[in-house]
NUDO-75748 format. One line per 3 residues: number of its first residue (from 1); their letters; for each residue x, y, z of C-alpha. Coordinates in nm, 3 decimals, decimal comma. Layout:
# residues N
NUM	a	X/Y/Z  ...
# end
This chain:
# residues 84
1	mad	-19,889/4,957/-7,880  -19,529/5,096/-7,952  -19,446/4,939/-7,637
4	nte	-19,539/4,615/-7,744  -19,382/4,637/-8,078  -19,053/4,656/-7,959
7	fnr	-19,104/4,393/-7,694  -19,162/4,199/-7,950  -18,897/4,275/-8,149
10	lyw	-18,639/4,192/-7,851  -18,836/3,853/-7,756  -18,739/3,749/-8,143
13	hsr	-18,405/3,878/-8,142  -18,358/3,701/-7,752  -18,421/3,386/-7,903
16	rgm	-18,105/3,270/-8,053  -17,971/2,994/-8,240  -17,855/2,818/-7,917
19	lel	-18,127/2,639/-7,707  -17,893/2,741/-7,386  -17,912/3,075/-7,473
22	dvl	-18,267/3,100/-7,471  -18,343/2,920/-7,160  -18,127/3,219/-7,024
25	lip	-18,241/3,554/-7,205  -18,595/3,475/-7,275  -18,706/3,444/-6,927
28	fle	-18,448/3,722/-6,819  -18,673/3,911/-7,097  -19,015/3,805/-6,949
31	evy	-18,968/3,904/-6,615  -18,657/4,138/-6,574  -18,635/4,344/-6,824
34	rdl	-18,950/4,550/-6,827  -18,813/4,698/-6,422  -18,480/4,738/-6,562
37	pra	-18,360/5,108/-6,567  -18,339/5,205/-6,984  -17,967/5,238/-6,930
40	dql	-17,967/4,811/-6,854  -18,254/4,804/-7,096  -18,016/4,936/-7,357
43	nye	-17,711/4,724/-7,233  -17,924/4,435/-7,316  -18,015/4,534/-7,597
46	kll	-17,662/4,601/-7,677  -17,589/4,212/-7,539  -17,842/4,086/-7,798
49	ace	-17,580/4,223/-8,107  -17,292/4,033/-7,982  -17,218/3,687/-8,165
52	dad	-17,333/3,384/-8,010  -17,033/3,187/-7,896  -16,899/3,505/-7,734
55	iwq	-17,200/3,541/-7,472  -17,229/3,212/-7,450  -16,830/3,240/-7,340
58	wfm	-16,932/3,523/-7,095  -17,229/3,315/-6,950  -16,999/3,065/-6,911
61	qrg	-16,760/3,282/-6,715  -16,458/3,201/-6,916  -16,447/3,493/-7,025
64	qpd	-16,536/3,865/-7,042  -16,672/4,126/-7,273  -16,443/4,436/-7,249
67	dpe	-16,692/4,674/-7,269  -16,792/4,753/-6,862  -17,171/4,806/-7,008
70	lqs	-17,243/4,487/-7,100  -17,014/4,299/-6,829  -17,288/4,432/-6,618
73	ivn	-17,623/4,270/-6,804  -17,402/3,947/-6,827  -17,373/3,953/-6,457
76	miv	-17,724/4,061/-6,385  -17,854/3,683/-6,614  -17,587/3,540/-6,486
79	krv	-17,692/3,609/-6,086  -18,084/3,566/-6,203  -17,970/3,183/-6,234
82	qpd	-17,722/3,190/-5,994  -17,829/3,340/-5,681  -17,501/3,376/-5,403
# end
């Protein structure tokens, strides 16, 4: 029950004010998040605490977060939609 409650909390925090972010974050949460190591799950949660404008810039590769852990999760999400 607690796991489902936490997942639901993350789901609602993944819903942003921008549709462009929603279409990246929500599928990542639903399809990848549960299989990530705990450290990467925490990085995803840290990403959700960032401003939408910053996240969007990072996803569009117009900037990078200063935090290497945030950069790692951003890279995972971007690579998922833009495979090599």
